C-alpha positions as CSV (number, residue, x, y, z in Angstrom):
1,X,0.0,0.0,0.0
2,X,2.7,2.4,0.8
3,X,4.5,1.8,-2.4
4,X,1.3,2.5,-4.3
5,X,0.9,5.7,-2.1
6,X,4.3,7.0,-3.4
7,X,3.1,7.1,-6.9
8,X,-0.8,7.3,-6.9
9,X,-1.9,7.7,-3.3
10,X,-3.7,5.2,-1.2
11,X,-7.1,4.7,-2.8
12,X,-9.5,6.8,-1.1
13,X,-12.9,8.4,-1.8
14,X,-13.5,11.6,-0.2
15,X,-16.8,12.5,1.4
16,X,-17.9,14.7,4.3
17,X,-17.6,12.5,7.4
18,X,-18.3,12.9,11.2
19,X,-14.8,12.0,12.4
20,X,-16.3,11.4,16.0
21,X,-18.9,9.0,14.6
22,X,-16.3,6.9,12.8
23,X,-14.0,7.0,15.8
24,X,-16.8,5.9,18.2
25,X,-17.8,3.0,15.9
26,X,-14.2,1.9,15.5
27,X,-13.7,2.1,19.2
28,X,-16.8,0.0,19.9
29,X,-15.5,-2.6,17.4
30,X,-12.3,-2.7,19.2
31,X,-13.6,-2.7,22.9
32,X,-13.0,-6.5,23.4
33,X,-9.5,-6.3,22.3
34,X,-8.8,-3.5,24.7
35,X,-10.5,-5.5,27.6
36,X,-8.4,-8.6,26.8
37,X,-5.2,-6.6,26.7
38,X,-6.0,-4.9,30.1
39,X,-6.1,-1.4,28.6
40,X,-8.9,0.7,29.8
41,X,-10.5,3.4,27.5
42,X,-11.1,6.9,28.8
43,X,-13.6,8.6,26.3
44,X,-13.3,12.3,26.7
45,X,-14.9,12.9,23.3
46,X,-17.1,15.8,22.8
47,X,-20.8,15.0,22.7
48,X,-21.8,18.3,20.8
49,X,-22.4,18.8,17.1
50,X,-20.7,16.6,14.6
51,X,-17.0,17.3,13.6
52,X,-17.2,17.0,9.8
53,X,-14.0,16.5,7.8
54,X,-13.3,15.5,4.1
55,X,-12.0,11.9,4.4
56,X,-12.6,8.4,3.2
57,X,-14.8,6.7,6.0
58,X,-13.0,3.3,5.6
59,X,-9.6,4.7,5.5
60,X,-10.3,6.9,8.6
61,X,-11.4,3.8,10.4
62,X,-8.1,2.1,9.3
63,X,-6.1,4.9,10.8
64,X,-7.9,4.6,14.2
65,X,-7.6,0.7,14.1
66,X,-3.8,1.2,13.5
67,X,-3.5,3.5,16.5
68,X,-5.5,1.2,18.7
69,X,-3.5,-1.8,17.7
70,X,-0.3,0.1,18.6
71,X,-1.8,0.9,22.0
72,X,-3.0,-2.8,22.6
73,X,0.4,-4.1,21.5
74,X,2.7,-1.8,23.5
75,X,0.9,-0.4,26.5
76,X,1.6,-2.3,29.7
77,X,-1.4,-3.7,31.6
78,X,-3.1,-2.4,33.4
79,X,-3.0,0.4,31.1
80,X,-5.1,3.5,29.9
81,X,-5.9,5.1,26.6
82,X,-7.4,8.5,26.8
83,X,-9.1,9.7,23.6
84,X,-10.1,13.3,23.3
85,X,-11.0,15.8,20.6
86,X,-11.0,19.5,20.2
87,X,-12.3,21.7,17.4
88,X,-12.5,25.4,16.2
89,X,-13.9,26.8,13.0
90,X,-11.0,25.5,10.8
91,X,-9.9,22.2,12.3
92,X,-10.4,19.1,14.4
93,X,-7.7,17.9,16.7
94,X,-7.8,14.2,18.0
95,X,-5.5,13.1,20.8
96,X,-4.8,9.4,21.6
97,X,-2.7,9.3,24.9
98,X,-1.6,6.1,26.5
99,X,0.1,5.0,29.7
100,X,3.7,3.6,29.9
101,X,6.0,2.7,28.4
102,X,6.8,5.8,26.4
103,X,9.4,6.3,23.7
104,X,12.7,8.2,23.9
105,X,12.7,11.8,22.5
106,X,14.8,10.7,19.4
107,X,12.3,8.1,18.4
108,X,9.3,10.5,18.3
109,X,9.8,11.6,14.7
110,X,11.0,8.2,13.4
111,X,7.8,6.5,14.5
112,X,6.2,7.5,11.2
113,X,9.1,6.2,9.0
114,X,8.4,3.0,7.2
115,X,9.5,-0.2,8.7
116,X,10.8,1.6,12.0
117,X,10.3,-0.4,15.0
118,X,11.5,0.7,18.4
119,X,12.9,-2.4,20.1
120,X,14.0,-1.1,23.4
121,X,10.9,0.6,24.7
122,X,7.3,-0.2,24.1
123,X,8.1,-3.7,23.0
124,X,6.2,-6.9,23.7
125,X,6.6,-10.3,22.4
126,X,5.1,-9.8,19.1
127,X,5.5,-6.4,17.3
128,X,4.1,-5.1,14.1
129,X,5.6,-4.7,10.7
130,X,6.5,-1.0,11.3
131,X,4.1,0.2,8.6
132,X,1.0,1.1,10.6
133,X,2.1,4.7,11.6
134,X,3.6,5.3,8.1
135,X,0.2,4.5,6.6
136,X,-1.7,6.7,9.0
137,X,0.6,9.6,8.1
138,X,0.2,9.0,4.5
139,X,-3.6,9.0,4.8
140,X,-3.9,11.9,7.1
141,X,-1.7,14.0,5.0
142,X,-3.7,13.1,1.8
143,X,-6.8,14.7,3.5
144,X,-4.8,17.9,4.2
145,X,-4.1,17.1,7.8
146,X,-1.1,16.3,9.9
147,X,-0.1,13.7,12.5
148,X,2.6,13.8,15.2
149,X,3.8,11.9,18.1
150,X,4.6,13.3,21.6
151,X,5.1,12.2,25.1
152,X,1.7,11.5,26.8
153,X,0.8,13.2,30.0
154,X,-0.2,9.6,31.0
155,X,3.4,8.5,30.7
156,X,3.3,6.7,27.3
157,X,2.9,8.0,23.9
158,X,0.5,10.6,22.5
159,X,-0.6,10.8,19.0
160,X,-2.3,14.1,17.7
161,X,-4.1,14.1,14.4
162,X,-5.1,17.4,12.9
163,X,-7.7,17.5,10.1
164,X,-9.3,20.5,8.4
165,X,-12.9,20.9,9.2
166,X,-15.2,20.9,6.2
167,X,-17.5,23.7,5.7
168,X,-20.1,23.7,3.1
169,X,-19.6,26.5,0.6
170,X,-22.5,29.1,0.9
């Protein structure tokens, strides 16, 4: 998928999407995996009006699944994932903040590189391919947004996604 993305972009059909509705649906589908892994979800998502962005609904769900799988795979039990959202007239910000372990400062930017895997921290017996976050970045950027990794206030990793809000032309 990433090789195709270099030349043609990941296949995506843009539509106006309520990002919080997609996030809540994807989270509900992942709830049993979180429970099995010993990671509790702290849902601090806004319950107000929809947060509409231009994106591909299925690919947006894929981004969330990739983030959830990383949390499930790397957060020590008992763990916590706090999900929150903020918005203003121009953008939507989503935050995915997990508990320890975290990653070193020098690894934060590399997490989105293809095939990058951090072996010393946030490692469990079975790791991923090192493509999930690279795919997330490619998709989010294709929608005019951005994604970055930071240290979480909970002691682990925080992923911030910024997407432009869609406003219907008047």
